[in-house]
N, C-alpha and C positions, 0 to 999 in steps of 0.2 A: 390054506385056502387059495382059491384061484384069485387072479386079479379082478375078475368081474365082481366078486363079492366084496372085495376090499373098496372098489370104486363105488359100489352101490351103498356101502356103509358111509363112505365120505358124502355121497349125495344125500342120504337120509339125514345126516347132521346138518347139511345146508339148508334142506327143507324144513327142518325143525327150527333153525334159527332165523331164517328169512321172514316169515311172518312176525316174529317177535320184535322185529325192528320197529314196526309202526303200531302194532297192537296195543302196547300199554299207553301210549299217548292218545290213540283213538278212544280207548275206554275211559280215559280221564276226561276227554272232551264230551263223550256221551253222557257222562254222569252230571254235566251242567257246570262244570268248574271252568276256570279261565281258559280261553282258546289261545292265549299267547304261548310262544316257545322261545326259550333263550337262544341266543346266538350260538352258543357252544352246543346246546341240545340239537338245533337245526344241522350244524356242521356234522355232528357225530351221527345223527340219523341218516343224513344224506350219504356219508361215507360208508356206513355199514349196509345200507340198501344197495349201493353200487357194488360194494365188495362182495357181498354174498350172491347178488344177481349175476355178476360177471364170473365169479368162481363157478357157479352152477353151470353157466353157459360153456365155460372152458372145460368143465367136467363131462359135460354131455359130448363134447368133441372127442375127448380122450376115450370115453366109453365107446363111441362109435368107431374109433381107431382100434380099440381092443377087440370089438366084435368083428371088424373087417379081418383082422389078422387070425382070429379064431375060425372064421368060415373059409377065408381064402387060402390060408397057410396052416392047416391044422397040424401037420407034422413038425413044423418049426415054431408052433405057438409058444412052447415053454422056453425056447431059446430067445425069440423075439421079445416076448413079454415076461421077462424074468421079474423077480420080486424088486430087484434094484431099479429097473426100468420103470416099473409100475409106481414105486415109491418116488422116483424123480418126476415122472409125469403128474402125479397127485400133489406133490409139493409145488411144482411149477404152476399149477391152477390156481393155487391160494396166492403165490407170489405175484403172478400177473394180474390176478383179481385185485390185489392190494395196490399194485402200481396204477392200473386203471382207475381205481376208486380215489386214489390220491390225486391223480391228474385231474379228473372230473371235479372233485371237491374244490381243488385249488383254483381251477378256472371259474367255477360257479361263484365263489366267494370273493373274486376279484372285481365282480361287476359292482357298479355303484347302486346302492340301496337308499331309498328316501325314507328318512325318520324312523318311526317305529315299525314300519311295515316289514 
């Protein structure tokens, strides 16, 4: 398969998991149950929201580069976007998404919070 389809597959996985970060808690709220969220639940929800969102953003950038190479350098496309390079770029999106999410979650929860709010 070409790198384009590999990247589209990774994007579809991100698009499936991204709404599932907040949907279960939202459905629980809409059913009339408690609107409180635990500290650990809040941390994990914020982390995965940022992780998947940032990974998707980085993935769009990699996909734009892939299309740029395919359009501007069609004869060298297979050499430039080899399976190894594509795998490294796809893994890098997840890695840097994780770094970004960890950084933002850490900074967010170092802020002082008052009482049960």
